[in-house]
C-alpha positions as a Markdown table, in Angstrom:
| # | Residue | x | y | z |
|---|---|---|---|---|
| 1 | Met | -35.0 | -32.2 | 19.7 |
| 2 | Leu | -34.5 | -28.8 | 18.0 |
| 3 | Ser | -35.2 | -28.5 | 14.3 |
| 4 | Arg | -32.4 | -27.4 | 12.0 |
| 5 | Arg | -33.9 | -23.9 | 11.6 |
| 6 | Gln | -34.4 | -23.6 | 15.4 |
| 7 | Met | -30.8 | -24.7 | 16.0 |
| 8 | Leu | -29.5 | -22.1 | 13.5 |
| 9 | Arg | -31.6 | -19.3 | 15.0 |
| 10 | Thr | -30.5 | -20.2 | 18.5 |
| 11 | Ala | -26.8 | -20.3 | 17.5 |
| 12 | Ala | -27.2 | -17.0 | 15.7 |
| 13 | Cys | -28.5 | -15.3 | 18.9 |
| 14 | Gly | -25.3 | -16.5 | 20.7 |
| 15 | Phe | -23.1 | -15.3 | 17.9 |
| 16 | Gly | -23.0 | -11.6 | 18.8 |
| 17 | Ser | -19.5 | -11.7 | 20.3 |
| 18 | Val | -18.2 | -13.5 | 17.2 |
| 19 | Ala | -19.9 | -11.1 | 14.8 |
| 20 | Phe | -18.6 | -8.2 | 16.8 |
| 21 | Ala | -15.1 | -9.6 | 16.6 |
| 22 | Gly | -15.4 | -9.8 | 12.8 |
| 23 | Leu | -16.7 | -6.2 | 12.6 |
| 24 | Ala | -14.1 | -4.9 | 15.1 |
| 25 | Ala | -11.6 | -5.4 | 12.3 |
| 26 | Ala | -13.4 | -2.7 | 10.4 |
| 27 | Ala | -14.5 | -0.4 | 13.2 |
| 28 | Glu | -12.8 | 3.0 | 13.6 |
| 29 | Arg | -9.5 | 2.7 | 15.4 |
| 30 | Ala | -7.2 | 5.1 | 17.1 |
| 31 | Ala | -4.3 | 6.5 | 15.1 |
| 32 | His | -0.6 | 6.4 | 16.3 |
| 33 | His | -0.4 | 10.2 | 16.3 |
| 34 | Ala | -2.5 | 13.3 | 15.5 |
| 35 | Ala | -3.8 | 13.0 | 11.9 |
| 36 | Lys | -3.9 | 15.8 | 9.3 |
| 37 | Ala | -6.1 | 13.7 | 7.0 |
| 38 | Lys | -9.1 | 11.5 | 7.6 |
| 39 | Arg | -9.3 | 10.0 | 4.2 |
| 40 | Val | -7.5 | 9.6 | 0.9 |
| 41 | Ile | -8.5 | 9.8 | -2.8 |
| 42 | Phe | -5.8 | 8.3 | -5.0 |
| 43 | Leu | -6.1 | 9.2 | -8.7 |
| 44 | Phe | -4.1 | 6.6 | -10.6 |
| 45 | Met | -2.8 | 7.7 | -14.0 |
| 46 | His | -2.3 | 4.3 | -15.5 |
| 47 | Gly | 0.5 | 4.0 | -18.0 |
| 48 | Gly | 3.0 | 6.5 | -16.8 |
| 49 | Val | 2.6 | 10.3 | -17.4 |
| 50 | Ser | 5.4 | 12.1 | -19.1 |
| 51 | Gln | 6.8 | 14.5 | -16.5 |
| 52 | Met | 8.5 | 16.8 | -19.0 |
| 53 | Asp | 5.2 | 17.2 | -20.9 |
| 54 | Ser | 3.1 | 17.9 | -17.8 |
| 55 | Phe | 4.6 | 19.5 | -14.7 |
| 56 | Asp | 8.4 | 19.2 | -14.8 |
| 57 | Tyr | 9.5 | 22.1 | -17.0 |
| 58 | Lys | 12.9 | 21.5 | -18.7 |
| 59 | Pro | 13.9 | 24.2 | -21.1 |
| 60 | Thr | 17.2 | 22.3 | -21.8 |
| 61 | Leu | 15.2 | 19.8 | -23.8 |
| 62 | Ala | 14.3 | 22.5 | -26.4 |
| 63 | Lys | 17.9 | 23.6 | -26.6 |
| 64 | Glu | 19.3 | 20.1 | -27.0 |
| 65 | His | 16.5 | 18.7 | -29.2 |
| 66 | Gly | 17.9 | 16.3 | -31.7 |
| 67 | Asn | 21.2 | 15.8 | -29.9 |
| 68 | Pro | 22.5 | 12.7 | -28.2 |
| 69 | Leu | 21.8 | 12.5 | -24.4 |
| 70 | Pro | 25.1 | 13.7 | -22.8 |
| 71 | Phe | 25.3 | 10.9 | -20.2 |
| 72 | Asp | 24.9 | 7.2 | -20.0 |
| 73 | Leu | 21.5 | 5.6 | -19.8 |
| 74 | Pro | 20.6 | 4.5 | -16.2 |
| 75 | Gly | 19.4 | 1.1 | -15.1 |
| 76 | Leu | 18.1 | -1.5 | -17.6 |
| 77 | Ile | 16.5 | 0.7 | -20.2 |
| 78 | Arg | 17.1 | -0.7 | -23.7 |
| 79 | Pro | 19.4 | 1.7 | -25.6 |
| 80 | Asp | 18.6 | 0.0 | -28.9 |
| 81 | Arg | 15.2 | 1.6 | -29.0 |
| 82 | Leu | 16.0 | 5.1 | -27.7 |
| 83 | Gly | 16.9 | 8.0 | -30.0 |
| 84 | Lys | 17.9 | 11.6 | -29.5 |
| 85 | Val | 16.8 | 14.3 | -27.0 |
| 86 | Phe | 13.1 | 15.0 | -27.7 |
| 87 | Ala | 11.6 | 18.4 | -26.7 |
| 88 | Pro | 8.0 | 18.8 | -25.6 |
| 89 | Lys | 5.7 | 20.2 | -28.2 |
| 90 | Trp | 3.6 | 22.4 | -25.9 |
| 91 | Lys | 3.9 | 25.8 | -24.3 |
| 92 | Trp | 4.6 | 26.3 | -20.6 |
| 93 | Ala | 3.7 | 29.1 | -18.2 |
| 94 | Arg | 3.8 | 29.9 | -14.5 |
| 95 | His | 0.4 | 29.9 | -12.7 |
| 96 | Gly | -1.1 | 31.0 | -9.5 |
| 97 | Gly | 0.4 | 33.1 | -6.8 |
| 98 | Ser | 3.0 | 30.4 | -6.3 |
| 99 | Gly | 4.2 | 30.6 | -9.9 |
| 100 | Gln | 4.2 | 26.9 | -10.5 |
| 101 | Trp | 5.2 | 25.7 | -14.1 |
| 102 | Val | 2.4 | 23.8 | -15.9 |
| 103 | Ser | 2.2 | 22.6 | -19.5 |
| 104 | Glu | -0.6 | 24.1 | -21.6 |
| 105 | Leu | -2.1 | 20.5 | -21.7 |
| 106 | Phe | -3.4 | 21.0 | -18.2 |
| 107 | Pro | -5.2 | 24.3 | -18.1 |
| 108 | His | -7.7 | 23.3 | -15.4 |
| 109 | Thr | -5.0 | 21.9 | -13.1 |
| 110 | Ala | -3.1 | 25.2 | -13.6 |
| 111 | Lys | -6.1 | 27.0 | -11.9 |
| 112 | Val | -5.6 | 25.0 | -8.7 |
| 113 | Val | -1.8 | 24.9 | -8.5 |
| 114 | Asp | -1.7 | 26.9 | -5.3 |
| 115 | Lys | -3.4 | 24.0 | -3.6 |
| 116 | Leu | -1.0 | 21.4 | -5.0 |
| 117 | Cys | 2.3 | 20.0 | -3.7 |
| 118 | Phe | 4.4 | 18.7 | -6.6 |
| 119 | Leu | 6.9 | 16.0 | -5.8 |
| 120 | Lys | 9.4 | 16.2 | -8.7 |
| 121 | Gly | 12.1 | 13.8 | -7.5 |
| 122 | Val | 10.0 | 10.6 | -7.2 |
| 123 | His | 11.7 | 7.3 | -8.2 |
| 124 | Thr | 10.7 | 3.7 | -8.0 |
| 125 | Asp | 11.8 | 0.2 | -8.9 |
| 126 | Gly | 10.9 | -1.7 | -12.0 |
| 127 | Glu | 10.8 | -0.5 | -15.6 |
| 128 | Ala | 7.9 | -2.8 | -16.6 |
| 129 | His | 4.3 | -1.7 | -15.9 |
| 130 | Gly | 3.5 | -4.8 | -13.9 |
| 131 | Gln | 6.4 | -4.2 | -11.5 |
| 132 | Ala | 5.9 | -0.5 | -11.1 |
| 133 | Val | 2.1 | -0.6 | -10.8 |
| 134 | Leu | 2.3 | -3.2 | -8.1 |
| 135 | Arg | 5.0 | -1.2 | -6.3 |
| 136 | Leu | 2.8 | 1.9 | -6.4 |
| 137 | His | -0.3 | 0.0 | -5.1 |
| 138 | Thr | 1.3 | -2.5 | -2.6 |
| 139 | Gly | 4.9 | -1.4 | -2.0 |
| 140 | Glu | 6.1 | -4.8 | -3.4 |
| 141 | Ala | 6.4 | -6.2 | -6.9 |
| 142 | Asn | 7.7 | -9.7 | -6.4 |
| 143 | Phe | 5.3 | -11.0 | -3.7 |
| 144 | Val | 1.6 | -10.8 | -3.0 |
| 145 | Arg | 1.1 | -8.0 | -0.4 |
| 146 | Pro | -1.8 | -5.9 | 0.8 |
| 147 | Ser | -2.6 | -2.8 | -1.1 |
| 148 | Val | -2.2 | 0.7 | 0.4 |
| 149 | Gly | -6.0 | 1.1 | 0.8 |
| 150 | Ser | -6.2 | -2.2 | 2.7 |
| 151 | Trp | -3.4 | -1.1 | 5.1 |
| 152 | Val | -5.3 | 2.1 | 5.7 |
| 153 | Ser | -8.5 | 0.2 | 6.3 |
| 154 | Tyr | -6.8 | -2.2 | 8.7 |
| 155 | Gly | -5.0 | 0.6 | 10.6 |
| 156 | Leu | -7.9 | 3.1 | 10.9 |
| 157 | Gly | -11.1 | 1.2 | 10.2 |
| 158 | Thr | -14.2 | 2.8 | 8.7 |
| 159 | Leu | -16.0 | 6.0 | 9.4 |
| 160 | Asn | -19.3 | 4.5 | 8.3 |
| 161 | Glu | -20.2 | 0.9 | 9.4 |
| 162 | Asn | -22.6 | 0.6 | 6.4 |
| 163 | Leu | -20.0 | 1.3 | 3.8 |
| 164 | Pro | -16.6 | -0.3 | 3.1 |
| 165 | Gly | -13.5 | 1.4 | 4.4 |
| 166 | Phe | -11.8 | 1.0 | 1.0 |
| 167 | Val | -13.4 | 1.4 | -2.5 |
| 168 | Cys | -11.7 | 1.2 | -5.9 |
| 169 | Leu | -13.3 | 2.6 | -9.1 |
| 170 | Asp | -12.9 | 1.2 | -12.6 |
| 171 | Tyr | -9.8 | -1.0 | -11.9 |
| 172 | Gly | -9.1 | -3.3 | -14.8 |
| 173 | Ala | -7.2 | -6.6 | -15.1 |
| 174 | Asp | -4.0 | -5.1 | -16.5 |
| 175 | His | -0.7 | -5.0 | -14.5 |
| 176 | Gly | -1.7 | -6.7 | -11.3 |
| 177 | Gly | -5.5 | -6.7 | -11.6 |
| 178 | Glu | -7.1 | -7.5 | -8.2 |
| 179 | Arg | -3.7 | -7.4 | -6.5 |
| 180 | Asn | -3.9 | -3.6 | -6.8 |
| 181 | Tyr | -6.8 | -3.5 | -4.3 |
| 182 | Ser | -6.3 | -6.8 | -2.6 |
| 183 | Asn | -6.2 | -7.4 | 1.2 |
| 184 | Ala | -3.7 | -10.3 | 0.6 |
| 185 | Phe | -3.2 | -11.8 | 4.1 |
| 186 | Leu | -5.1 | -9.0 | 5.9 |
| 187 | Pro | -8.6 | -9.9 | 7.0 |
| 188 | Ala | -11.0 | -10.1 | 4.1 |
| 189 | Val | -13.1 | -7.1 | 5.3 |
| 190 | His | -10.1 | -4.8 | 4.3 |
| 191 | Gln | -10.2 | -5.7 | 0.6 |
| 192 | Gly | -11.2 | -2.9 | -1.7 |
| 193 | Thr | -14.8 | -3.0 | -3.0 |
| 194 | Pro | -14.8 | -2.6 | -6.8 |
| 195 | Val | -17.2 | -0.3 | -8.4 |
| 196 | Lys | -17.7 | -0.1 | -12.2 |
| 197 | Ile | -18.6 | 3.2 | -13.9 |
| 198 | Ala | -17.0 | 3.6 | -17.3 |
| 199 | Ser | -18.1 | 0.2 | -18.5 |
| 200 | Ala | -21.5 | 0.2 | -16.7 |
| 201 | Pro | -24.7 | 0.8 | -18.7 |
| 202 | Gly | -25.3 | 4.5 | -18.9 |
| 203 | Arg | -22.2 | 5.0 | -16.8 |
| 204 | Val | -24.3 | 4.5 | -13.7 |
| 205 | Pro | -22.1 | 3.4 | -10.9 |
| 206 | Gln | -22.6 | -0.3 | -10.0 |
| 207 | Val | -21.6 | -2.6 | -7.2 |
| 208 | Arg | -22.2 | -6.2 | -8.2 |
| 209 | His | -25.0 | -7.9 | -6.3 |
| 210 | Leu | -25.7 | -4.8 | -4.2 |
| 211 | Val | -29.4 | -5.2 | -4.4 |
| 212 | Asn | -31.2 | -8.6 | -4.2 |
| 213 | Asp | -34.5 | -8.4 | -6.1 |
| 214 | His | -35.4 | -12.1 | -5.4 |
| 215 | Leu | -35.3 | -12.2 | -1.6 |
| 216 | Thr | -36.9 | -10.1 | 1.1 |
| 217 | Ala | -34.7 | -8.3 | 3.6 |
| 218 | Ala | -35.9 | -10.7 | 6.3 |
| 219 | Arg | -34.9 | -13.7 | 4.2 |
| 220 | Gln | -31.5 | -12.2 | 3.5 |
| 221 | Lys | -31.0 | -11.6 | 7.2 |
| 222 | Glu | -31.8 | -15.2 | 7.8 |
| 223 | Gln | -29.0 | -16.2 | 5.4 |
| 224 | Val | -26.6 | -13.9 | 7.2 |
| 225 | Asp | -27.6 | -15.6 | 10.5 |
| 226 | Val | -26.9 | -19.0 | 9.0 |
| 227 | Ile | -23.4 | -17.8 | 8.0 |
| 228 | Arg | -22.9 | -16.6 | 11.6 |
| 229 | Ala | -23.9 | -19.9 | 13.0 |
| 230 | Leu | -21.6 | -21.8 | 10.7 |
| 231 | Gly | -18.8 | -19.5 | 11.7 |
| 232 | Glu | -19.4 | -20.0 | 15.4 |
| 233 | Ala | -19.3 | -23.8 | 14.8 |
| 234 | His | -16.0 | -23.5 | 13.1 |
| 235 | Leu | -14.5 | -21.3 | 15.8 |
| 236 | Lys | -15.5 | -23.7 | 18.5 |
| 237 | Arg | -13.5 | -26.4 | 16.8 |
| 238 | Ala | -10.5 | -24.3 | 15.5 |
| 239 | Gly | -10.3 | -21.4 | 18.0 |
| 240 | Ala | -9.4 | -17.8 | 16.9 |
| 241 | Asp | -9.3 | -17.3 | 13.2 |
| 242 | Pro | -8.7 | -13.7 | 12.0 |
| 243 | Gln | -9.4 | -14.6 | 8.4 |
| 244 | Leu | -12.8 | -16.1 | 9.3 |
| 245 | Asp | -13.6 | -13.0 | 11.4 |
| 246 | Gly | -12.8 | -10.9 | 8.3 |
| 247 | Ala | -15.0 | -13.0 | 6.1 |
| 248 | Ile | -17.9 | -12.8 | 8.5 |
| 249 | Gly | -17.4 | -9.0 | 8.7 |
| 250 | Ser | -17.5 | -8.9 | 4.9 |
| 251 | Phe | -20.8 | -10.7 | 4.7 |
| 252 | Glu | -22.3 | -8.5 | 7.4 |
| 253 | Leu | -21.0 | -5.4 | 5.6 |
| 254 | Ala | -22.5 | -6.6 | 2.3 |
| 255 | Tyr | -25.9 | -6.9 | 4.0 |
| 256 | Arg | -25.7 | -3.5 | 5.6 |
| 257 | Met | -24.5 | -1.7 | 2.4 |
| 258 | Gln | -28.0 | -2.0 | 0.9 |
| 259 | Thr | -29.0 | 0.8 | 3.3 |
| 260 | Asp | -26.5 | 3.5 | 2.4 |
| 261 | Ala | -24.7 | 2.5 | -0.8 |
| 262 | Pro | -27.5 | 3.1 | -3.4 |
| 263 | Gly | -27.9 | 6.7 | -2.3 |
| 264 | Val | -24.2 | 7.4 | -2.3 |
| 265 | Leu | -23.8 | 5.9 | -5.8 |
| 266 | Asp | -26.6 | 8.1 | -7.2 |
| 267 | Leu | -24.8 | 10.9 | -9.0 |
| 268 | Ser | -28.2 | 12.4 | -10.1 |
| 269 | Lys | -28.5 | 13.9 | -6.7 |
| 270 | Glu | -25.8 | 16.4 | -7.6 |
| 271 | Thr | -26.6 | 19.8 | -9.1 |
| 272 | Ala | -26.2 | 20.6 | -12.8 |
| 273 | Glu | -23.5 | 23.0 | -11.9 |
| 274 | Thr | -21.5 | 20.3 | -10.1 |
| 275 | His | -21.9 | 18.0 | -13.1 |
| 276 | Arg | -20.5 | 20.7 | -15.4 |
| 277 | Leu | -17.6 | 21.4 | -13.0 |
| 278 | Tyr | -16.5 | 17.7 | -13.4 |
| 279 | Gly | -17.2 | 17.6 | -17.1 |
| 280 | Ile | -20.0 | 15.1 | -16.7 |
| 281 | Gly | -22.3 | 15.0 | -19.8 |
| 282 | Glu | -19.5 | 16.0 | -22.2 |
| 283 | Glu | -16.6 | 14.1 | -23.8 |
| 284 | Pro | -13.9 | 13.2 | -23.3 |
| 285 | Thr | -14.3 | 14.0 | -19.5 |
| 286 | Asp | -17.6 | 12.2 | -18.7 |
| 287 | Ala | -16.3 | 8.9 | -17.5 |
| 288 | Phe | -13.4 | 10.2 | -15.4 |
| 289 | Gly | -15.6 | 13.1 | -14.2 |
| 290 | Arg | -18.1 | 10.6 | -12.8 |
| 291 | Gln | -15.3 | 8.7 | -11.1 |
| 292 | Cys | -14.0 | 11.8 | -9.4 |
| 293 | Leu | -17.4 | 13.0 | -8.3 |
| 294 | Leu | -18.3 | 9.6 | -6.9 |
| 295 | Ala | -14.9 | 9.6 | -5.1 |
| 296 | Arg | -15.9 | 12.8 | -3.4 |
| 297 | Arg | -19.4 | 11.4 | -2.5 |
| 298 | Leu | -17.8 | 8.2 | -1.0 |
| 299 | Cys | -15.4 | 10.2 | 1.1 |
| 300 | Glu | -18.2 | 12.4 | 2.3 |
| 301 | Ala | -20.2 | 9.3 | 3.3 |
| 302 | Gly | -17.3 | 7.9 | 5.4 |
| 303 | Val | -15.1 | 5.8 | 3.1 |
| 304 | Arg | -11.5 | 6.0 | 4.2 |
| 305 | Phe | -9.6 | 5.3 | 1.0 |
| 306 | Val | -10.9 | 5.6 | -2.6 |
| 307 | Gln | -8.7 | 4.8 | -5.6 |
| 308 | Val | -9.7 | 5.8 | -9.0 |
| 309 | Ala | -8.2 | 4.4 | -12.2 |
| 310 | Ser | -7.9 | 6.7 | -15.2 |
| 311 | Gly | -7.8 | 3.9 | -17.7 |
| 312 | Tyr | -4.7 | 2.5 | -19.3 |
| 313 | His | -4.0 | 5.3 | -21.8 |
| 314 | Trp | -0.9 | 7.2 | -20.6 |
| 315 | Asp | 1.6 | 4.7 | -22.2 |
| 316 | His | 2.8 | 6.9 | -25.0 |
| 317 | His | 5.7 | 4.9 | -26.5 |
| 318 | Gly | 4.7 | 6.4 | -29.9 |
| 319 | Ser | 2.6 | 9.2 | -31.3 |
| 320 | Ile | 2.9 | 11.2 | -28.1 |
| 321 | Glu | 2.0 | 14.4 | -30.0 |
| 322 | Lys | -1.5 | 12.9 | -30.5 |
| 323 | Gly | -1.8 | 10.7 | -27.4 |
| 324 | Met | -0.6 | 13.1 | -24.7 |
| 325 | Pro | -3.2 | 15.8 | -25.4 |
| 326 | Glu | -6.0 | 13.1 | -25.5 |
| 327 | Ser | -5.0 | 11.6 | -22.2 |
| 328 | Ala | -4.7 | 15.1 | -20.5 |
| 329 | Ala | -8.1 | 16.1 | -21.9 |
| 330 | Arg | -9.8 | 13.1 | -20.3 |
| 331 | Thr | -8.4 | 13.7 | -16.8 |
| 332 | Asp | -7.3 | 17.4 | -16.4 |
| 333 | Lys | -10.8 | 19.0 | -15.8 |
| 334 | Pro | -12.2 | 16.3 | -13.5 |
| 335 | Ala | -9.0 | 16.1 | -11.3 |
| 336 | Ala | -8.9 | 19.8 | -10.9 |
| 337 | Ala | -12.6 | 19.9 | -10.2 |
| 338 | Leu | -12.2 | 17.3 | -7.4 |
| 339 | Val | -9.6 | 19.6 | -5.7 |
| 340 | Ala | -11.8 | 22.7 | -6.1 |
| 341 | Asp | -15.0 | 20.9 | -5.0 |
| 342 | Leu | -13.4 | 19.4 | -1.9 |
| 343 | Ala | -12.1 | 22.9 | -1.0 |
| 344 | Arg | -15.4 | 24.7 | -1.4 |
| 345 | Arg | -17.2 | 22.0 | 0.6 |
| 346 | Gly | -14.6 | 22.2 | 3.5 |
| 347 | Leu | -13.3 | 18.7 | 2.9 |
| 348 | Leu | -9.9 | 19.4 | 1.4 |
| 349 | Asp | -8.2 | 20.2 | 4.7 |
| 350 | Asp | -8.7 | 16.6 | 6.0 |
| 351 | Thr | -8.8 | 14.8 | 2.6 |
| 352 | Leu | -5.5 | 13.9 | 0.9 |
| 353 | Val | -5.6 | 13.7 | -2.9 |
| 354 | Leu | -2.8 | 11.8 | -4.5 |
| 355 | Trp | -2.3 | 12.0 | -8.3 |
| 356 | Ala | 0.3 | 9.6 | -9.6 |
| 357 | Gly | 1.3 | 7.2 | -12.3 |
| 358 | Glu | 3.6 | 4.2 | -11.9 |
| 359 | Phe | 6.6 | 5.9 | -13.4 |
| 360 | Gly | 7.5 | 8.7 | -15.8 |
| 361 | Arg | 9.0 | 8.8 | -19.3 |
| 362 | Thr | 12.3 | 9.4 | -21.0 |
| 363 | Pro | 13.6 | 12.7 | -22.3 |
| 364 | Val | 14.7 | 11.0 | -25.5 |
| 365 | Ser | 12.5 | 9.7 | -28.2 |
| 366 | Gln | 11.6 | 6.1 | -28.7 |
| 367 | Val | 12.5 | 5.1 | -32.2 |
| 368 | Asp | 10.8 | 1.8 | -32.8 |
| 369 | Arg | 7.1 | 2.9 | -32.8 |
| 370 | Gly | 6.8 | 5.1 | -35.9 |
| 371 | Ala | 5.8 | 8.5 | -34.7 |
| 372 | Pro | 8.0 | 9.6 | -31.8 |
| 373 | Gly | 7.0 | 8.8 | -28.2 |
| 374 | Arg | 8.8 | 8.2 | -24.9 |
| 375 | Asp | 9.8 | 5.0 | -23.1 |
| 376 | His | 9.4 | 4.1 | -19.5 |
| 377 | Asn | 11.4 | 5.9 | -16.9 |
| 378 | Pro | 11.3 | 5.0 | -13.2 |
| 379 | His | 14.4 | 7.0 | -12.3 |
| 380 | Gly | 12.8 | 10.4 | -11.8 |
| 381 | Tyr | 9.2 | 11.7 | -12.3 |
| 382 | Thr | 6.4 | 13.8 | -10.8 |
| 383 | Val | 3.4 | 13.2 | -8.7 |
| 384 | Trp | 1.2 | 15.7 | -6.9 |
| 385 | Leu | -0.6 | 15.9 | -3.6 |
| 386 | Ala | -3.3 | 18.2 | -2.4 |
| 387 | Gly | -5.0 | 18.9 | 1.0 |
| 388 | Gly | -4.8 | 16.6 | 3.9 |
| 389 | Gly | -1.9 | 18.3 | 5.7 |
| 390 | Val | 0.5 | 19.0 | 2.8 |
| 391 | Lys | 1.8 | 22.4 | 1.8 |
| 392 | Gly | 0.1 | 24.0 | -1.2 |
| 393 | Gly | 1.7 | 25.8 | -4.1 |
| 394 | Val | 5.1 | 24.2 | -3.6 |
| 395 | Ser | 7.5 | 21.9 | -5.5 |
| 396 | His | 9.8 | 19.5 | -3.7 |
| 397 | Gly | 12.6 | 17.6 | -5.4 |
| 398 | Glu | 14.3 | 17.9 | -8.8 |
| 399 | Thr | 15.3 | 15.8 | -11.7 |
| 400 | Asp | 18.4 | 16.6 | -13.8 |
| 401 | Asp | 18.3 | 19.3 | -16.5 |
| 402 | Phe | 16.9 | 16.7 | -18.9 |
| 403 | Gly | 14.2 | 15.5 | -16.5 |
| 404 | Tyr | 15.6 | 11.9 | -16.5 |
| 405 | Ile | 17.0 | 11.1 | -13.0 |
| 406 | Ala | 15.9 | 12.4 | -9.6 |
| 407 | Val | 18.9 | 14.3 | -8.2 |
| 408 | Lys | 17.7 | 16.4 | -5.3 |
| 409 | Asp | 15.3 | 15.7 | -2.4 |
| 410 | Lys | 14.6 | 12.3 | -3.9 |
| 411 | Val | 11.4 | 10.5 | -2.9 |
| 412 | His | 11.3 | 6.8 | -3.3 |
| 413 | Met | 7.9 | 5.0 | -3.5 |
| 414 | His | 8.4 | 3.7 | 0.1 |
| 415 | Asp | 8.9 | 7.3 | 1.2 |
| 416 | Leu | 5.6 | 8.3 | -0.6 |
| 417 | His | 3.8 | 5.5 | 1.2 |
| 418 | Ala | 5.3 | 6.4 | 4.6 |
| 419 | Thr | 4.2 | 10.0 | 4.1 |
| 420 | Val | 0.6 | 9.1 | 3.1 |
| 421 | Leu | 0.3 | 7.0 | 6.3 |
| 422 | His | 1.9 | 9.7 | 8.4 |
| 423 | Leu | -0.7 | 12.2 | 7.3 |
| 424 | Leu | -3.4 | 9.8 | 8.3 |
| 425 | Gly | -1.9 | 9.5 | 11.7 |
| 426 | Leu | -0.2 | 6.1 | 11.1 |
| 427 | Asp | 3.4 | 5.4 | 11.8 |
| 428 | His | 4.6 | 3.2 | 8.9 |
| 429 | Glu | 7.0 | 1.4 | 11.2 |
| 430 | Lys | 4.3 | 0.5 | 13.7 |
| 431 | Leu | 1.5 | -0.4 | 11.3 |
| 432 | Thr | 2.3 | -4.1 | 11.1 |
| 433 | Tyr | 0.5 | -7.4 | 10.7 |
| 434 | Arg | 1.9 | -10.8 | 11.8 |
| 435 | Tyr | 1.6 | -13.4 | 9.1 |
| 436 | Ala | 3.6 | -16.6 | 8.4 |
| 437 | Gly | 5.8 | -16.1 | 11.4 |
| 438 | Arg | 7.0 | -12.5 | 10.7 |
| 439 | Asp | 5.7 | -8.9 | 10.9 |
| 440 | Phe | 4.8 | -7.3 | 7.6 |
| 441 | Arg | 4.3 | -3.6 | 6.9 |
| 442 | Leu | 3.5 | -1.5 | 3.8 |
| 443 | Thr | 7.0 | -0.1 | 3.6 |
| 444 | Asp | 8.8 | -3.3 | 4.6 |
| 445 | Val | 12.1 | -2.2 | 6.2 |
| 446 | His | 12.3 | 1.0 | 4.1 |
| 447 | Gly | 10.7 | 4.4 | 3.9 |
| 448 | His | 11.1 | 7.9 | 5.4 |
| 449 | Val | 8.4 | 10.5 | 5.9 |
| 450 | Val | 8.9 | 13.5 | 3.6 |
| 451 | Lys | 8.6 | 16.1 | 6.4 |
| 452 | Glu | 9.5 | 19.0 | 4.1 |
| 453 | Val | 6.1 | 18.9 | 2.5 |
| 454 | Leu | 4.0 | 18.8 | 5.7 |
| 455 | Ala | 2.0 | 21.9 | 6.4 |
């Protein structure tokens, strides 16, 4: 009779096909059509950036400052807390050969505008942060759905079998929490791997339990083999189980990450010049600068989708004259550095950078927060794209003269998702997963590719 250890080892040797099935979920896959981008870096501006104080120049606001808004409020916005037209407090100028308008709050972004594609007619559903954040990250606010990064990982797999296909940096618990990088019903291997930087000691990037100081590599391998054997036993009883395959793939990946991940996470390997470029070692840019630099390193190493959370500080209901400059100062230099650094390293052409918040702000002041600010506005706002097959130095779409409602070349959130997938070589109508008796997709039954911005 075989001992328990002999049995497990024997079973593990016969588990190769099952382990391969689990890993196949993460292996590189063929795209639906020729891709312009191989990877995505999503810079999430949590809280909702005011478009008329950043990239959507509206001189009408200065002319009408202090007057009532000359049209009815759209949607469900509470009129009881909104005041008069409120003009931006900062100067605007055209920049680059393309002459794009940029607020003086974003001097570093102004230097790379010829590489940016501004979408100025974006609109979404939901005026609460929770709704809009989930819509941005998963395409759905009412039900649990896979995040964009999980869909990309599922559709394309990974470029490095020793690293996750999807990583998220510094995502907190607000407004969806883990749902913003969840695989939901997709196999577990496609969930985003969280990395902490801003809250980590010394702001040194950390993946929980990445290194095991208590067990040798051989002992850890034995543990993985036991998990394989248990999985095989289950599959013999239950048959095919995509969720189990995904879980097995996750355990395998966690074991292999010990090889590559520590080196990728080590920002000290970068030059002093690169640290200065991203604003690392200085405030207020150090935390976000480290996030952006790590995002570049992860993409270089083969990660498909990296999403970076700015921190929840763009929600300027009151005191926008103080808060908006502070938020811009934290993120402007690192975000621009990321674009410039990708370009000089030859990575921007096939790396898509998406800079977006969950919604925009109102052109009228909010009157219930003391010093003036702006309320939520999902009806028309601005995001920008760079690299990865989009045109540079262009603006697509418009809001009305007050910057409130998208009125020309409108881009719904489903359209934005469809376009991101298209640039990666994925047809949003074909990227489906059957679950609970029906086929699901990121864009559900909606979405059109914004072909006008494709290079």
